[in-house]
C-alpha positions in Angstrom: 104.1 154.5 51.8 105.5 152.4 49.0 104.6 148.8 48.4 108.2 147.7 49.1 108.3 149.5 52.4 105.0 147.9 53.5 106.2 144.5 52.5 109.5 145.0 54.5 107.6 146.0 57.6 105.2 142.9 57.4 108.2 140.6 56.9 109.9 142.1 60.0 106.7 141.7 62.1 106.4 138.0 61.0 110.0 137.2 61.8 109.6 138.9 65.2 106.5 136.8 65.9 108.3 133.6 64.9 111.2 134.4 67.2 109.0 135.2 70.1 107.0 131.9 69.8 110.2 130.0 69.6 111.5 131.6 72.8 108.3 130.8 74.6 108.5 127.2 73.4 112.0 126.9 74.7 111.0 128.4 78.0 108.0 126.1 78.4 110.2 123.1 77.6 112.8 124.1 80.1 110.1 124.5 82.8 108.7 121.0 82.4 110.1 118.6 85.1 111.9 115.4 84.0 109.7 112.3 84.0 110.5 110.1 87.0 111.7 106.6 86.2 109.1 104.0 87.1 110.4 101.0 89.0 110.6 97.9 86.9 108.4 95.1 88.2 108.7 91.5 87.0 105.2 90.3 86.5 103.8 86.9 85.7 103.4 87.9 82.0 107.0 89.1 81.6 109.9 87.2 80.2 111.3 87.1 83.8 108.4 85.0 85.1 109.9 82.6 87.6 107.0 80.2 87.8 108.0 77.8 84.9 111.4 77.2 86.4 109.9 76.7 89.9 107.3 74.4 88.6 109.8 72.3 86.7 111.9 71.9 89.8 109.2 71.4 92.4 106.5 69.5 90.7 108.3 66.1 91.0 108.6 66.7 94.8 104.8 66.9 95.3 103.1 63.6 95.8 99.5 62.4 96.1 98.8 60.6 99.3 96.1 57.9 99.5 94.9 57.1 103.0 93.8 53.5 103.3 91.6 51.9 106.0 91.4 48.2 106.9 88.1 46.5 107.6 86.9 43.1 108.5 83.3 41.8 108.4 82.8 39.2 111.2 79.8 37.7 109.4 81.4 37.2 106.0 84.9 36.9 107.6 86.2 39.0 104.7 89.1 41.4 105.3 89.8 44.3 102.9 91.6 47.5 102.6 89.9 50.4 100.9 90.9 54.0 100.0 89.5 56.4 102.5 90.9 59.8 101.5 93.3 61.7 99.3 95.6 64.7 99.6 99.0 66.1 98.7 102.4 66.1 100.4 105.7 67.8 99.9 109.1 66.1 99.9 111.0 68.3 102.4 114.0 66.3 103.7 116.4 63.6 102.5 117.6 60.9 104.9 120.8 60.4 102.9 122.6 57.5 101.1 119.4 56.7 99.2 117.7 55.5 102.4 114.6 57.6 101.8 113.1 60.9 102.9 110.3 62.7 104.7 107.1 64.1 103.3 105.1 66.9 104.9 101.3 67.0 104.7 98.2 67.9 106.7 97.0 65.8 109.6 93.4 65.8 108.3 94.7 64.1 105.1 96.1 61.1 107.0 93.7 61.1 110.0 92.2 57.7 110.8 94.3 55.8 108.3 95.8 52.4 108.7 98.1 52.5 105.7 99.4 55.1 103.2 100.8 55.2 99.7 102.3 58.0 97.6 102.0 58.4 93.9 104.7 60.5 92.4 104.6 62.8 89.4 106.2 60.1 87.2 103.5 57.5 88.2 105.7 55.6 90.7 103.8 54.4 93.8 105.6 53.9 97.1 104.4 52.8 100.6 104.6 55.3 103.4 105.1 55.2 107.1 103.3 57.7 109.3 106.2 59.1 111.4 103.9 61.3 113.6 101.5 64.3 113.5 100.3 67.3 115.4 96.6 67.8 115.3 97.0 71.1 117.0 98.6 72.6 113.9 97.2 70.1 111.4 100.5 68.7 110.2 101.8 65.2 109.6 105.1 63.8 108.6 105.4 60.6 106.6 108.5 58.6 105.5 109.4 56.7 102.3 112.2 54.4 101.7 114.7 54.3 98.8 115.6 57.0 96.2 113.0 59.6 95.5 111.4 58.7 92.1 111.6 60.9 89.1 114.6 62.8 90.3 112.6 64.6 92.9 114.6 66.9 95.2 113.6 68.2 98.7 111.9 71.6 98.6 113.9 74.1 100.7 111.9 75.7 103.6 111.5 79.5 103.4 110.7 82.1 106.0 107.0 82.8 106.1 107.6 85.5 108.8 109.3 87.6 106.1 106.3 87.6 103.8 104.7 90.8 102.6 101.2 91.3 101.3 101.2 91.4 97.5 104.1 89.0 97.0 103.9 86.2 94.4 102.2 83.0 95.7 102.5 79.7 93.9 100.6 76.6 94.9 101.4 73.1 93.6 99.3 70.1 94.5 97.2 67.2 93.2 93.5 68.3 93.2 90.9 65.6 92.6 90.2 62.1 93.9 90.1 58.5 92.6 90.7 58.5 88.9 90.2 62.2 88.4 93.4 63.6 89.8 95.1 66.5 88.1 98.7 65.7 89.2 101.2 68.5 89.6 98.7 71.3 89.1 100.2 74.8 89.4 98.2 77.8 90.4 99.4 81.3 91.2 98.3 84.5 92.8 99.5 86.8 95.5 99.7 86.8 99.3 96.4 88.4 100.1 96.7 88.5 103.9 98.9 87.5 106.8 98.2 86.3 110.4 94.5 85.6 109.7 92.9 84.5 112.9 89.9 82.3 113.6 90.1 80.7 110.1 89.3 77.1 111.1 87.3 74.3 109.7 87.8 72.1 112.8 91.3 71.1 111.7 93.2 73.1 114.4 92.9 72.2 118.0 95.4 75.0 118.9 95.5 78.6 117.7 97.0 79.0 114.3 97.2 82.2 112.3 97.1 81.5 108.6 98.4 82.9 105.3 95.6 84.1 102.9 96.2 83.9 99.2 94.0 84.1 96.1 95.9 81.3 94.4 93.1 78.7 93.8 93.1 75.4 95.7 90.6 72.5 95.6 90.0 69.2 97.2 93.2 67.2 97.0 95.4 70.3 97.3 95.5 69.9 101.1 99.1 69.2 102.3 100.7 70.5 99.1 103.1 73.4 98.7 102.7 77.2 98.9 105.9 78.6 97.4 107.4 82.1 97.1 109.2 83.6 94.1 112.4 81.7 95.1 110.6 78.4 95.0 110.9 78.0 98.8 108.1 76.3 100.8 106.5 79.0 102.8 103.1 77.4 103.7 100.9 74.3 103.6 97.5 74.7 101.8 94.9 73.5 104.3 91.5 75.0 103.6 89.5 77.5 101.6 86.3 79.5 102.0 83.5 77.9 100.1 79.8 78.5 99.7 78.1 79.9 102.7 74.4 80.2 103.4 74.2 83.7 101.8 77.6 84.4 100.3 79.8 82.7 97.7 83.5 83.3 98.6 86.0 83.3 95.8 89.8 83.5 95.9 90.0 82.8 99.7 92.6 80.1 100.3 94.4 79.6 103.6 97.8 78.0 104.3 99.7 77.1 107.5 102.8 79.3 107.8 105.9 77.1 107.5 107.8 79.2 110.1 105.1 78.4 112.7 105.6 74.6 112.3 109.3 74.2 111.6 110.0 73.3 115.2 107.1 70.9 115.2 108.4 69.1 112.1 111.7 68.6 113.8 110.0 67.2 117.0 108.0 64.8 114.9 111.0 63.5 113.0 113.1 63.2 116.2 110.4 62.0 118.6 107.3 61.1 116.7 105.1 63.7 118.3 104.9 67.3 119.4 105.2 68.3 123.1 104.1 71.8 124.1 104.6 73.5 127.5 101.4 73.5 129.5 99.9 74.4 132.8 98.8 71.0 134.0 95.0 71.5 134.1 91.9 70.3 132.2 89.5 73.1 131.6 86.0 73.4 130.1 84.2 76.5 128.8 81.6 78.0 131.1 78.8 80.3 130.0 77.9 83.3 132.2 77.7 87.1 132.3 80.6 89.1 131.1 81.2 90.5 134.6 81.1 88.4 137.7 77.9 88.5 139.8 77.5 87.3 143.4 75.5 84.2 142.4 76.4 83.9 138.7 80.1 83.2 137.8 81.4 84.9 134.7 82.1 83.2 131.4 85.5 81.8 131.1 87.6 78.6 131.3 86.6 76.6 134.4 89.2 74.2 135.9 87.9 70.6 135.7 90.9 68.9 137.2 94.5 69.8 138.3 97.4 67.5 137.8 99.5 67.1 141.0 103.1 68.5 140.9 102.4 70.7 137.9 102.8 74.5 137.5 99.0 74.9 138.0 99.1 72.8 141.2 102.0 74.7 142.6 100.4 78.1 141.8 97.3 77.0 143.8 94.7 76.5 141.1 91.8 74.4 142.3 88.9 72.6 140.7 86.0 74.9 139.8 88.2 78.0 139.6 87.2 80.2 136.6 90.1 81.7 134.6 88.9 85.0 133.0 92.2 86.6 132.0 95.6 85.3 130.8 98.4 87.8 130.4 95.8 90.6 130.2 93.7 89.0 127.5 90.1 88.2 128.3 89.4 84.5 128.4 85.9 83.6 127.3 86.3 79.9 126.6 88.7 76.9 127.0 90.0 77.5 123.5 90.9 81.1 124.4 93.0 79.7 127.3 94.7 77.2 125.0 95.5 80.0 122.6 97.0 82.1 125.3 99.1 79.2 126.6 100.3 78.5 123.0 101.7 82.0 122.8 104.0 81.3 125.7 107.2 79.3 125.6 108.7 76.9 128.1 109.6 78.6 131.5 107.7 81.7 130.4 105.4 83.2 133.1 101.7 83.4 132.5 99.6 85.7 134.7 96.0 84.6 135.4 93.0 86.3 136.8 90.9 83.6 138.6 87.5 83.8 140.2 86.9 81.3 143.1 83.2 80.9 144.1 81.7 79.3 147.2 79.8 76.0 146.6 77.6 73.8 148.7 77.9 70.0 148.9 75.8 69.6 145.8 78.0 71.9 143.7 75.7 74.8 143.7 76.9 78.4 144.0 76.1 79.7 147.5 77.0 83.3 146.8 80.2 85.3 147.1 83.6 84.9 145.5 87.2 86.0 145.7 89.4 87.2 142.9 93.0 85.8 142.7 95.9 86.9 140.6 98.2 83.9 140.0 101.5 83.6 138.2 102.9 80.3 137.0 105.6 79.2 134.6 104.8 76.7 131.9 106.7 73.4 131.7 107.0 70.5 129.4 104.9 67.8 131.1 105.2 64.2 130.0 
């Protein structure tokens, strides 16, 4: 075989190999699926971050409240007024025609006060009037007169019922006390949880489910604003988990959902107080076995007194009756019963399971009981 023939054959083999590899590459490329487009998320660190605009608009509407207490010493005959507590409040409603507006805060911020002042972001101080409060949900409404200082505008109320876990959460308030107040502080995070139950530092006398967020709050933030990405007020910062006996909690802040208290706010502004439908009884918690025994009443809510002419009276409830269920839920304490009643509206029926024991003249259980199933409709009772 000549050298020229051998060279021609090698060149042909090389060209065939190159063509084959090219065909394979085309085939592999064609077999690869197209990359799916990732959804575009606007995050805090992007150019579309809404927080600066929200902060600029809302910060002037957040005030620091100082609760003042009057005192008088009969020995020295000296009267004085001193600062007793601090917190935040949100400007939520304008009265109109420059006549003033309403501020929303926590009841525990204003509790026990004799007078109140607000310091606005621009440094202006105004006197406040306590319009009313609801200790059941830990809210209070205060009123100022005249134009809102610093161009402050009312914060629109949002819909906390529409929140989703993971949404942006913004908190604005005035942490600190006395001369160390960080006015208009802005913190941010996400909505960490919804409808958190049994989160209570003694500031709710009625059942409240709270919004959990990891946006930091500190002393002085109470009564401020929890905002969504639209700059709407969706909650009221009220408490946080702190240091326990064995555990240090971080990033656990809790807020009152605004949708839960919108109706209460209207009632306070219109009437100065909140009136809830109720049964017409006073109850106390009673300890006992989980299940009723002949001589040992079960744990539950025991009726201490019944108001005449109320739903409870008409349904036949009596003193010493023990309520163990309400609308199918086990009642272990008086607070459980209050929570069950709070879930019912006016004219709504509530079904009770009641144990009625036999007692002697000294009030001791003599043995034996009957189980009653009672239905009553809640009413607004003055």
